[in-house]
C-alpha positions in Angstrom: 74.7 123.6 77.1 77.3 126.2 76.3 76.7 129.8 75.3 76.7 128.8 71.7 74.1 126.0 72.3 72.3 124.9 69.2 74.9 126.1 66.8 76.6 122.7 66.1 75.3 120.1 63.6 76.2 116.4 63.7 76.5 115.3 60.1 76.5 111.7 58.7 75.8 110.1 55.4 79.0 111.2 53.5 81.6 108.9 52.0 85.2 108.2 52.9 86.4 110.5 50.1 84.7 113.5 51.7 87.1 116.0 53.4 86.3 118.6 56.0 86.8 121.4 53.5 84.3 119.7 51.1 81.7 119.8 53.8 82.7 123.3 54.8 82.1 124.4 51.2 78.6 123.0 51.3 77.7 124.5 54.8 79.4 127.9 54.7 76.7 129.3 52.4 74.4 129.4 55.4 76.7 131.5 57.6 80.1 131.9 59.2 81.5 128.6 60.4 83.4 128.3 63.7 84.7 124.8 62.7 84.0 121.8 60.5 85.7 118.7 61.8 85.6 115.1 60.7 87.1 113.1 63.5 89.3 110.1 62.5 87.4 106.9 62.6 88.3 104.6 65.5 88.1 101.5 63.3 87.8 100.8 59.5 84.2 99.9 60.1 83.3 103.1 62.0 80.7 105.3 60.5 82.0 108.6 59.5 80.6 111.8 61.1 81.4 115.5 61.2 80.6 118.4 63.5 79.8 121.7 61.7 79.6 124.6 64.1 78.2 128.0 63.3 78.6 131.4 65.0 74.9 132.0 64.9 72.1 129.6 65.8 69.8 130.9 63.0 72.5 130.0 60.5 72.7 126.5 62.0 68.9 126.2 61.8 68.9 127.2 58.2 71.6 124.8 57.3 69.8 122.0 59.2 66.5 122.6 57.3 68.2 122.9 53.9 70.9 120.2 54.1 69.1 117.4 56.0 68.5 114.6 53.4 70.3 116.6 50.8 72.4 114.6 48.3 76.0 115.8 47.8 78.0 114.0 45.2 76.6 111.0 43.6 76.0 108.7 46.5 76.1 110.9 49.7 72.8 111.6 51.4 73.4 113.8 54.4 71.7 113.2 57.7 71.9 116.0 60.2 71.1 116.5 63.9 71.4 119.6 66.0 73.8 119.0 68.9 74.7 120.6 72.2 78.5 120.5 72.6 80.0 118.7 75.6 83.7 118.8 76.6 84.4 115.5 74.8 82.4 116.3 71.7 85.1 115.0 69.3 85.1 111.5 70.7 81.5 111.0 71.5 78.1 112.0 70.1 76.2 113.2 73.1 73.1 115.3 73.6 72.0 115.2 70.0 68.3 115.5 69.3 
């Protein structure tokens, strides 16, 4: 785990019309974001996911507790896991608990 371990959230449950800036808007109220990325899906059937990284672990914890199972929009119910970043974090979901 890197020096910022525990500061990255793995987010699913949002629809194809959701943009990274839409998620950033929802998550930045808990603290300063380092990044908010939605990797391009590998196939049309791929499940969408995002990584939201905070500067501070406490902010990530607060966002996790407040945003997990939160509805954004009409149909999007967010599911969140706390991740440890690996070098290939954009292409694979690894070490999430």
